[in-house]
DOGUDO-60143 format. One record per residue (C-alpha): residue in one letter; y negated, x negated, z. Coordinates in steps of 0.5 Angstrom, whole numbers, always signed. Example, Ala and Ser with C-alpha at 12.3 -4.5 7.8 and 13.67 -1.06 7.14 Angstrom:
<sites>
site code: A v: +9 u: -25 w: +16 $
site code: S v: +2 u: -27 w: +14 $
</sites>
This chain:
<sites>
site code: M v: -119 u: +271 w: +81 $
site code: T v: -113 u: +275 w: +78 $
site code: R v: -109 u: +269 w: +77 $
site code: H v: -109 u: +267 w: +84 $
site code: I v: -108 u: +274 w: +86 $
site code: R v: -102 u: +274 w: +82 $
site code: H v: -99 u: +267 w: +84 $
site code: A v: -100 u: +270 w: +92 $
site code: A v: -96 u: +276 w: +90 $
site code: V v: -90 u: +272 w: +87 $
site code: F v: -90 u: +267 w: +93 $
site code: S v: -90 u: +273 w: +98 $
site code: C v: -84 u: +276 w: +94 $
site code: L v: -81 u: +269 w: +94 $
site code: L v: -82 u: +269 w: +101 $
site code: L v: -79 u: +276 w: +102 $
site code: L v: -73 u: +274 w: +98 $
site code: A v: -72 u: +268 w: +102 $
site code: L v: -72 u: +272 w: +108 $
site code: L v: -67 u: +277 w: +106 $
site code: V v: -62 u: +272 w: +103 $
site code: N v: -63 u: +268 w: +110 $
site code: A v: -61 u: +275 w: +114 $
site code: A v: -55 u: +276 w: +109 $
site code: R v: -53 u: +269 w: +110 $
site code: V v: -53 u: +271 w: +118 $
site code: Q v: -50 u: +278 w: +117 $
site code: V v: -45 u: +276 w: +113 $
site code: V v: -43 u: +269 w: +113 $
site code: Q v: -45 u: +267 w: +120 $
site code: S v: -43 u: +273 w: +123 $
site code: P v: -36 u: +271 w: +125 $
site code: A v: -39 u: +265 w: +129 $
site code: Y v: -44 u: +269 w: +133 $
site code: D v: -39 u: +274 w: +134 $
site code: D v: -34 u: +269 w: +137 $
site code: N v: -40 u: +265 w: +141 $
site code: P v: -38 u: +265 w: +148 $
site code: A v: -46 u: +266 w: +150 $
site code: N v: -46 u: +273 w: +146 $
site code: R v: -44 u: +279 w: +150 $
site code: R v: -46 u: +284 w: +145 $
site code: A v: -38 u: +285 w: +144 $
site code: D v: -36 u: +285 w: +151 $
site code: I v: -42 u: +290 w: +152 $
site code: A v: -40 u: +295 w: +147 $
site code: R v: -33 u: +294 w: +149 $
site code: Y v: -34 u: +296 w: +156 $
site code: G v: -40 u: +301 w: +154 $
site code: A v: -35 u: +307 w: +154 $
site code: P v: -29 u: +310 w: +158 $
site code: R v: -23 u: +307 w: +155 $
site code: G v: -17 u: +311 w: +153 $
site code: D v: -11 u: +313 w: +157 $
site code: I v: -4 u: +312 w: +158 $
site code: L v: +0 u: +318 w: +159 $
site code: V v: +7 u: +319 w: +163 $
site code: D v: +10 u: +326 w: +162 $
site code: G v: +3 u: +328 w: +159 $
site code: A v: -1 u: +326 w: +165 $
site code: P v: -6 u: +320 w: +165 $
site code: V v: -4 u: +314 w: +169 $
site code: T v: -10 u: +310 w: +168 $
site code: G v: -18 u: +312 w: +168 $
site code: S v: -24 u: +309 w: +167 $
site code: R v: -30 u: +308 w: +173 $
site code: D v: -37 u: +308 w: +171 $
site code: T v: -40 u: +302 w: +175 $
site code: G v: -47 u: +302 w: +173 $
site code: E v: -47 u: +295 w: +171 $
site code: Q v: -48 u: +291 w: +164 $
site code: L v: -40 u: +292 w: +163 $
site code: R v: -41 u: +299 w: +165 $
site code: Y v: -34 u: +302 w: +165 $
site code: E v: -28 u: +298 w: +168 $
site code: R v: -20 u: +300 w: +168 $
site code: T v: -17 u: +305 w: +174 $
site code: Y v: -10 u: +306 w: +175 $
site code: R v: -6 u: +312 w: +179 $
site code: D v: +0 u: +309 w: +182 $
site code: G v: -2 u: +302 w: +179 $
site code: P v: +4 u: +298 w: +182 $
site code: L v: +9 u: +304 w: +180 $
site code: Y v: +7 u: +303 w: +173 $
site code: A v: +5 u: +296 w: +172 $
site code: P v: +11 u: +294 w: +168 $
site code: V v: +9 u: +299 w: +163 $
site code: T v: +1 u: +299 w: +163 $
site code: G v: +0 u: +292 w: +164 $
site code: F v: -7 u: +291 w: +166 $
site code: S v: -14 u: +291 w: +163 $
site code: S v: -19 u: +286 w: +166 $
site code: Q v: -26 u: +285 w: +164 $
site code: R v: -25 u: +277 w: +166 $
site code: Y v: -17 u: +276 w: +164 $
site code: G v: -16 u: +280 w: +158 $
site code: T v: -10 u: +285 w: +157 $
site code: T v: -3 u: +285 w: +158 $
site code: L v: +3 u: +290 w: +156 $
site code: L v: +1 u: +297 w: +153 $
site code: E v: -6 u: +295 w: +155 $
site code: H v: -5 u: +289 w: +150 $
site code: S v: -1 u: +292 w: +145 $
site code: E v: -4 u: +299 w: +144 $
site code: D v: -11 u: +296 w: +145 $
site code: G v: -14 u: +298 w: +139 $
site code: V v: -13 u: +305 w: +140 $
site code: L v: -15 u: +305 w: +147 $
site code: S v: -21 u: +301 w: +146 $
site code: G v: -23 u: +305 w: +140 $
site code: A v: -23 u: +300 w: +135 $
site code: D v: -17 u: +302 w: +131 $
site code: P v: -20 u: +305 w: +125 $
site code: A v: -15 u: +311 w: +125 $
site code: L v: -19 u: +314 w: +130 $
site code: S v: -25 u: +315 w: +126 $
site code: A v: -26 u: +321 w: +122 $
site code: F v: -31 u: +317 w: +118 $
site code: P v: -28 u: +310 w: +118 $
site code: L v: -33 u: +307 w: +112 $
site code: I v: -39 u: +310 w: +115 $
site code: D v: -37 u: +307 w: +122 $
site code: G v: -35 u: +300 w: +119 $
site code: V v: -42 u: +300 w: +116 $
site code: T v: -46 u: +302 w: +122 $
site code: R v: -41 u: +299 w: +127 $
site code: A v: -40 u: +305 w: +131 $
site code: R v: -34 u: +306 w: +135 $
site code: P v: -30 u: +312 w: +136 $
site code: P v: -28 u: +314 w: +143 $
site code: G v: -22 u: +311 w: +146 $
site code: G v: -15 u: +314 w: +144 $
site code: Q v: -9 u: +316 w: +148 $
site code: V v: -2 u: +313 w: +148 $
site code: V v: +3 u: +318 w: +150 $
site code: T v: +9 u: +314 w: +153 $
site code: T v: +17 u: +316 w: +153 $
site code: V v: +17 u: +314 w: +161 $
site code: N v: +20 u: +320 w: +165 $
site code: R v: +16 u: +320 w: +171 $
site code: R v: +22 u: +322 w: +176 $
site code: A v: +26 u: +317 w: +173 $
site code: Q v: +21 u: +312 w: +174 $
site code: R v: +19 u: +313 w: +181 $
site code: A v: +27 u: +314 w: +183 $
site code: A v: +28 u: +307 w: +180 $
site code: Y v: +22 u: +304 w: +184 $
site code: E v: +24 u: +307 w: +191 $
site code: G v: +31 u: +305 w: +190 $
site code: L v: +29 u: +298 w: +189 $
site code: G v: +25 u: +299 w: +195 $
site code: G v: +21 u: +293 w: +195 $
site code: R v: +27 u: +288 w: +194 $
site code: K v: +26 u: +283 w: +188 $
site code: G v: +29 u: +286 w: +182 $
site code: A v: +29 u: +291 w: +176 $
site code: V v: +31 u: +297 w: +173 $
site code: A v: +31 u: +299 w: +165 $
site code: A v: +33 u: +306 w: +163 $
site code: V v: +34 u: +309 w: +156 $
site code: E v: +36 u: +315 w: +152 $
site code: P v: +42 u: +313 w: +148 $
site code: S v: +41 u: +317 w: +142 $
site code: T v: +34 u: +315 w: +141 $
site code: G v: +32 u: +309 w: +144 $
site code: R v: +27 u: +312 w: +148 $
site code: V v: +25 u: +308 w: +154 $
site code: L v: +25 u: +313 w: +160 $
site code: A v: +24 u: +308 w: +166 $
site code: L v: +22 u: +301 w: +166 $
site code: V v: +21 u: +298 w: +173 $
site code: S v: +20 u: +291 w: +176 $
site code: T v: +19 u: +289 w: +184 $
site code: P v: +16 u: +287 w: +187 $
site code: S v: +10 u: +289 w: +183 $
site code: Y v: +2 u: +289 w: +184 $
site code: D v: -4 u: +294 w: +183 $
site code: P v: -7 u: +292 w: +176 $
site code: A v: -14 u: +295 w: +179 $
site code: A v: -15 u: +289 w: +183 $
site code: L v: -16 u: +285 w: +176 $
site code: S v: -20 u: +290 w: +172 $
site code: G v: -27 u: +288 w: +174 $
site code: N v: -30 u: +281 w: +173 $
site code: G v: -33 u: +279 w: +180 $
site code: G v: -31 u: +275 w: +186 $
site code: A v: -26 u: +279 w: +188 $
site code: V v: -22 u: +279 w: +181 $
site code: R v: -22 u: +272 w: +181 $
site code: R v: -19 u: +272 w: +188 $
site code: A v: -14 u: +277 w: +186 $
site code: W v: -12 u: +273 w: +180 $
site code: A v: -11 u: +267 w: +184 $
site code: R v: -7 u: +270 w: +190 $
site code: L v: -2 u: +274 w: +185 $
site code: N v: -1 u: +267 w: +180 $
site code: T v: +1 u: +263 w: +187 $
site code: D v: +5 u: +268 w: +190 $
site code: P v: +12 u: +266 w: +190 $
site code: D v: +15 u: +273 w: +189 $
site code: Q v: +11 u: +273 w: +182 $
site code: P v: +9 u: +280 w: +182 $
site code: M v: +6 u: +280 w: +175 $
site code: L v: +13 u: +278 w: +172 $
site code: N v: +16 u: +284 w: +169 $
site code: R v: +23 u: +283 w: +170 $
site code: A v: +25 u: +289 w: +166 $
site code: V v: +24 u: +285 w: +160 $
site code: R v: +21 u: +278 w: +161 $
site code: Q v: +26 u: +275 w: +165 $
site code: T v: +33 u: +274 w: +164 $
site code: Y v: +39 u: +274 w: +168 $
site code: P v: +47 u: +272 w: +168 $
site code: P v: +49 u: +279 w: +167 $
site code: G v: +56 u: +277 w: +170 $
site code: S v: +62 u: +282 w: +170 $
site code: T v: +57 u: +287 w: +166 $
site code: F v: +58 u: +283 w: +160 $
site code: K v: +65 u: +285 w: +160 $
site code: V v: +63 u: +291 w: +156 $
site code: V v: +61 u: +287 w: +151 $
site code: T v: +68 u: +282 w: +151 $
site code: A v: +72 u: +288 w: +152 $
site code: A v: +69 u: +291 w: +145 $
site code: A v: +70 u: +285 w: +142 $
site code: A v: +77 u: +284 w: +144 $
site code: L v: +78 u: +292 w: +142 $
site code: D v: +75 u: +291 w: +135 $
site code: A v: +78 u: +285 w: +133 $
site code: G v: +85 u: +288 w: +135 $
site code: I v: +87 u: +283 w: +140 $
site code: V v: +88 u: +289 w: +145 $
site code: N v: +91 u: +295 w: +142 $
site code: D v: +94 u: +299 w: +148 $
site code: L v: +89 u: +299 w: +154 $
site code: D v: +95 u: +300 w: +159 $
site code: A v: +99 u: +294 w: +156 $
site code: P v: +100 u: +288 w: +160 $
site code: T v: +95 u: +282 w: +158 $
site code: D v: +99 u: +276 w: +159 $
site code: S v: +94 u: +273 w: +164 $
site code: P v: +95 u: +268 w: +169 $
site code: A v: +91 u: +269 w: +176 $
site code: P v: +88 u: +264 w: +177 $
site code: Y v: +87 u: +262 w: +170 $
site code: T v: +86 u: +254 w: +168 $
site code: L v: +80 u: +254 w: +164 $
site code: P v: +82 u: +251 w: +157 $
site code: G v: +81 u: +243 w: +157 $
site code: T v: +80 u: +242 w: +164 $
site code: T v: +83 u: +243 w: +171 $
site code: T v: +78 u: +248 w: +173 $
site code: S v: +82 u: +254 w: +176 $
site code: L v: +78 u: +261 w: +175 $
site code: T v: +80 u: +266 w: +180 $
site code: N v: +78 u: +273 w: +182 $
site code: E v: +75 u: +277 w: +188 $
site code: G v: +81 u: +281 w: +189 $
site code: S v: +89 u: +281 w: +188 $
site code: G v: +93 u: +285 w: +182 $
site code: C v: +90 u: +281 w: +176 $
site code: E v: +96 u: +277 w: +174 $
site code: D v: +98 u: +280 w: +167 $
site code: A v: +93 u: +286 w: +169 $
site code: P v: +92 u: +291 w: +163 $
site code: L v: +85 u: +292 w: +160 $
site code: R v: +84 u: +299 w: +164 $
site code: A v: +86 u: +296 w: +171 $
site code: A v: +82 u: +289 w: +169 $
site code: F v: +76 u: +293 w: +167 $
site code: E v: +76 u: +298 w: +173 $
site code: W v: +77 u: +292 w: +178 $
site code: S v: +73 u: +287 w: +174 $
site code: C v: +78 u: +281 w: +173 $
site code: N v: +75 u: +275 w: +171 $
site code: T v: +82 u: +272 w: +169 $
site code: V v: +83 u: +277 w: +164 $
site code: F v: +77 u: +277 w: +161 $
site code: A v: +76 u: +270 w: +161 $
site code: K v: +82 u: +269 w: +157 $
site code: L v: +81 u: +275 w: +152 $
site code: G v: +74 u: +271 w: +150 $
site code: V v: +78 u: +265 w: +149 $
site code: R v: +83 u: +269 w: +144 $
site code: V v: +77 u: +273 w: +141 $
site code: G v: +74 u: +266 w: +139 $
site code: V v: +67 u: +264 w: +139 $
site code: R v: +65 u: +267 w: +132 $
site code: N v: +67 u: +274 w: +134 $
site code: M v: +64 u: +274 w: +141 $
site code: V v: +58 u: +271 w: +138 $
site code: A v: +58 u: +277 w: +133 $
site code: S v: +60 u: +282 w: +138 $
site code: A v: +54 u: +280 w: +142 $
site code: E v: +49 u: +280 w: +137 $
site code: A v: +51 u: +287 w: +135 $
site code: F v: +49 u: +289 w: +141 $
site code: G v: +42 u: +285 w: +141 $
site code: F v: +43 u: +279 w: +144 $
site code: N v: +40 u: +273 w: +140 $
site code: D v: +35 u: +277 w: +137 $
site code: P v: +27 u: +274 w: +138 $
site code: G v: +24 u: +280 w: +135 $
site code: V v: +25 u: +286 w: +140 $
site code: R v: +18 u: +289 w: +141 $
site code: I v: +17 u: +296 w: +145 $
site code: P v: +12 u: +295 w: +143 $
site code: F v: +10 u: +289 w: +147 $
site code: A v: +15 u: +283 w: +146 $
site code: V v: +22 u: +283 w: +150 $
site code: V v: +24 u: +276 w: +151 $
site code: P v: +31 u: +275 w: +148 $
site code: S v: +38 u: +276 w: +151 $
site code: T v: +42 u: +270 w: +149 $
site code: F v: +49 u: +268 w: +148 $
site code: D v: +51 u: +261 w: +147 $
site code: K v: +53 u: +259 w: +140 $
site code: A v: +55 u: +252 w: +141 $
site code: V v: +61 u: +252 w: +146 $
site code: D v: +68 u: +249 w: +147 $
site code: Q v: +73 u: +254 w: +150 $
site code: A v: +72 u: +253 w: +157 $
site code: Q v: +65 u: +255 w: +156 $
site code: L v: +67 u: +261 w: +152 $
site code: A v: +71 u: +263 w: +157 $
site code: L v: +66 u: +263 w: +162 $
site code: S v: +61 u: +266 w: +157 $
site code: A v: +66 u: +272 w: +156 $
site code: I v: +65 u: +274 w: +164 $
site code: G v: +57 u: +273 w: +163 $
site code: Q v: +56 u: +266 w: +166 $
site code: Y v: +55 u: +259 w: +163 $
site code: N v: +49 u: +260 w: +159 $
site code: T v: +50 u: +268 w: +158 $
site code: R v: +43 u: +271 w: +160 $
site code: A v: +40 u: +278 w: +159 $
site code: T v: +34 u: +282 w: +161 $
site code: P v: +36 u: +289 w: +164 $
site code: L v: +33 u: +293 w: +158 $
site code: Q v: +38 u: +289 w: +154 $
site code: M v: +44 u: +291 w: +159 $
site code: A v: +41 u: +298 w: +159 $
site code: M v: +42 u: +298 w: +151 $
site code: V v: +49 u: +295 w: +152 $
site code: A v: +51 u: +302 w: +156 $
site code: A v: +47 u: +306 w: +151 $
site code: A v: +51 u: +303 w: +145 $
site code: V v: +58 u: +306 w: +149 $
site code: A v: +55 u: +312 w: +150 $
site code: N v: +52 u: +313 w: +143 $
site code: G v: +59 u: +312 w: +139 $
site code: G v: +58 u: +305 w: +138 $
site code: Q v: +51 u: +305 w: +136 $
site code: V v: +45 u: +301 w: +139 $
site code: R v: +38 u: +305 w: +138 $
site code: T v: +32 u: +300 w: +138 $
site code: P v: +28 u: +302 w: +144 $
site code: Y v: +21 u: +304 w: +144 $
site code: L v: +16 u: +306 w: +149 $
site code: V v: +11 u: +309 w: +146 $
site code: E v: +12 u: +316 w: +143 $
site code: R v: +5 u: +317 w: +139 $
site code: T v: -2 u: +315 w: +140 $
site code: T v: -7 u: +321 w: +139 $
site code: R v: -15 u: +321 w: +139 $
site code: R v: -19 u: +323 w: +145 $
site code: G v: -18 u: +331 w: +143 $
site code: G v: -11 u: +330 w: +142 $
site code: M v: -10 u: +330 w: +134 $
site code: T v: -4 u: +325 w: +133 $
site code: V v: -6 u: +318 w: +130 $
site code: S v: +1 u: +315 w: +129 $
site code: T v: +8 u: +317 w: +132 $
site code: A v: +14 u: +313 w: +133 $
site code: G v: +18 u: +316 w: +128 $
site code: S v: +26 u: +315 w: +127 $
site code: R v: +29 u: +308 w: +129 $
site code: P v: +34 u: +304 w: +126 $
site code: A v: +41 u: +304 w: +129 $
site code: R v: +46 u: +298 w: +129 $
site code: Q v: +53 u: +299 w: +129 $
site code: A v: +55 u: +295 w: +135 $
site code: M v: +63 u: +297 w: +135 $
site code: H v: +67 u: +301 w: +132 $
site code: P v: +67 u: +309 w: +134 $
site code: S v: +74 u: +309 w: +137 $
site code: T v: +72 u: +303 w: +141 $
site code: A v: +66 u: +306 w: +144 $
site code: L v: +71 u: +312 w: +146 $
site code: R v: +76 u: +308 w: +149 $
site code: L v: +70 u: +304 w: +153 $
site code: K v: +67 u: +310 w: +155 $
site code: E v: +74 u: +312 w: +158 $
site code: L v: +74 u: +305 w: +162 $
site code: M v: +67 u: +306 w: +164 $
site code: R v: +69 u: +313 w: +167 $
site code: D v: +75 u: +310 w: +171 $
site code: V v: +70 u: +305 w: +174 $
site code: V v: +66 u: +310 w: +177 $
site code: R v: +72 u: +315 w: +178 $
site code: E v: +76 u: +310 w: +182 $
site code: G v: +74 u: +303 w: +181 $
site code: T v: +68 u: +299 w: +184 $
site code: G v: +63 u: +304 w: +181 $
site code: T v: +64 u: +310 w: +186 $
site code: N v: +57 u: +310 w: +189 $
site code: A v: +54 u: +312 w: +182 $
site code: A v: +58 u: +318 w: +182 $
site code: I v: +54 u: +325 w: +181 $
site code: P v: +57 u: +331 w: +182 $
site code: G v: +58 u: +336 w: +176 $
site code: A v: +56 u: +330 w: +171 $
site code: V v: +60 u: +325 w: +167 $
site code: V v: +58 u: +318 w: +169 $
site code: G v: +61 u: +311 w: +166 $
site code: G v: +59 u: +305 w: +169 $
site code: K v: +61 u: +297 w: +170 $
site code: T v: +59 u: +293 w: +176 $
site code: G v: +57 u: +286 w: +176 $
site code: T v: +56 u: +280 w: +181 $
site code: A v: +53 u: +274 w: +178 $
site code: Q v: +53 u: +267 w: +181 $
site code: H v: +47 u: +262 w: +180 $
site code: G v: +44 u: +256 w: +182 $
site code: V v: +46 u: +249 w: +183 $
site code: G v: +54 u: +250 w: +185 $
site code: N v: +53 u: +257 w: +185 $
site code: S v: +49 u: +257 w: +191 $
site code: G v: +44 u: +262 w: +190 $
site code: T v: +44 u: +269 w: +193 $
site code: P v: +49 u: +273 w: +188 $
site code: Y v: +45 u: +278 w: +183 $
site code: A v: +48 u: +285 w: +184 $
site code: W v: +48 u: +289 w: +177 $
site code: F v: +50 u: +296 w: +175 $
site code: I v: +50 u: +299 w: +168 $
site code: S v: +52 u: +306 w: +167 $
site code: W v: +51 u: +312 w: +163 $
site code: A v: +51 u: +320 w: +165 $
site code: Q v: +52 u: +326 w: +161 $
site code: G v: +50 u: +333 w: +165 $
site code: E v: +55 u: +338 w: +165 $
site code: R v: +51 u: +342 w: +160 $
site code: D v: +50 u: +337 w: +155 $
site code: I v: +53 u: +335 w: +149 $
site code: E v: +52 u: +328 w: +149 $
site code: P v: +50 u: +323 w: +155 $
site code: R v: +42 u: +323 w: +156 $
site code: V v: +41 u: +317 w: +160 $
site code: A v: +43 u: +309 w: +160 $
site code: V v: +41 u: +305 w: +166 $
site code: A v: +41 u: +298 w: +168 $
site code: V v: +40 u: +295 w: +175 $
site code: V v: +39 u: +288 w: +177 $
site code: V v: +38 u: +286 w: +185 $
site code: E v: +36 u: +279 w: +186 $
site code: D v: +36 u: +279 w: +193 $
site code: S v: +40 u: +283 w: +198 $
site code: S v: +40 u: +284 w: +206 $
site code: L v: +47 u: +284 w: +206 $
site code: D v: +51 u: +277 w: +207 $
site code: R v: +53 u: +273 w: +201 $
site code: G v: +60 u: +276 w: +201 $
site code: D v: +58 u: +283 w: +202 $
site code: I v: +54 u: +283 w: +196 $
site code: T v: +57 u: +287 w: +190 $
site code: G v: +54 u: +291 w: +184 $
site code: G v: +58 u: +297 w: +187 $
site code: D v: +54 u: +297 w: +193 $
site code: V v: +47 u: +295 w: +192 $
site code: A v: +46 u: +297 w: +185 $
site code: A v: +50 u: +303 w: +183 $
site code: P v: +46 u: +307 w: +188 $
site code: I v: +40 u: +306 w: +185 $
site code: A v: +43 u: +307 w: +178 $
site code: R v: +45 u: +314 w: +181 $
site code: G v: +38 u: +316 w: +183 $
site code: V v: +35 u: +314 w: +176 $
site code: M v: +41 u: +318 w: +173 $
site code: E v: +40 u: +324 w: +177 $
site code: A v: +33 u: +324 w: +176 $
site code: V v: +34 u: +324 w: +168 $
site code: L v: +39 u: +330 w: +169 $
site code: T v: +35 u: +334 w: +173 $
site code: S v: +29 u: +334 w: +169 $
</sites>
């Protein structure tokens, strides 16, 4: 009898051991497969079982969470959703996350181990700390000035602090309300379908995810390349530039919008945006030096993140001389995001240095304890400091007495450059109106803001669309908002 009991006990132990081994196999080996199984909603239930952390602008949240009482309990809410959509993106129970909601999801959802006071214990128990907060660099007044300045027209605004790279405004219109996508019901599906079929593409972040021909605003880069290369030494010396200018190797004549550009000095050519002068300068600088200068400003860089990805601005490396001439005036294959052109203006304002742009100042726990900070950002020398000084002078002239007078701010030093970019088959599209600028208050020791504005459509007649008339007033509003903050 004792022998039978012993055999039964051993068999029971083996069964128990088998159960433990199988449980360990399920928990350790097969756990990822179960976690990724679409039928397993435990992860979603846990993810939406607590309020999401907030995104802050000027210390105040522009996001929130609403208790629905359903299985996926909390869904995202937004304050001034269309205003901040190019910054926040959306957080949807059905369609996932975008922009800051995506790049900072670990902090906002509470999944980032850095939020936990006891990460090892929480890792074992799978407990999730409360979602943290993301503190942005955005200036509330500048953001609203940009949004209201565009007034629903298709376009975008980017503003940065030249000395640091902090993104002060990021606006894209037409916009949308991210709250329409927060839940998972039929209304969300209908909103998704409507937004994705809208020909105006309201979910496209034009400030960082759309490139445009920069037109004459790119002449800042061409001027920097010519000054750095020693092609131009005297801003007031004639440039030996015919008007019209026959593109090299072709019979095509390049003309100017106005008169007085023949042999114009760089100062006058910049002030009145002479295409012929800058096209010939680009050819004289050469492909290698033009590419090097453009890339020093940030063109052709696929790795820009703020922290979400920014599409690369491009300057074609494989061009003939005629194509180079057009590229040098911001046409042909030259393409730029508004953020990139804000960086160009910022480089001039910052003594020739380009600071890496960033949108997140710091992340914190729910109680405010700092988890991470932006820290110091690397700088890249886009041009010689002496070149930057001369370009600041040229940009001031544009606002003081040239094509950018609509950007002038009483009591402040403002520099700018207008642009009107042609596009479409045979340049048949409505021209894009550009303006890039920087501003320094009368009590400031250095420029405090650099701005880029692009407007895709305008109510004006085609011949009346200029960056100075359409885009410069918007830039002025943004700069005033920063200088008075």
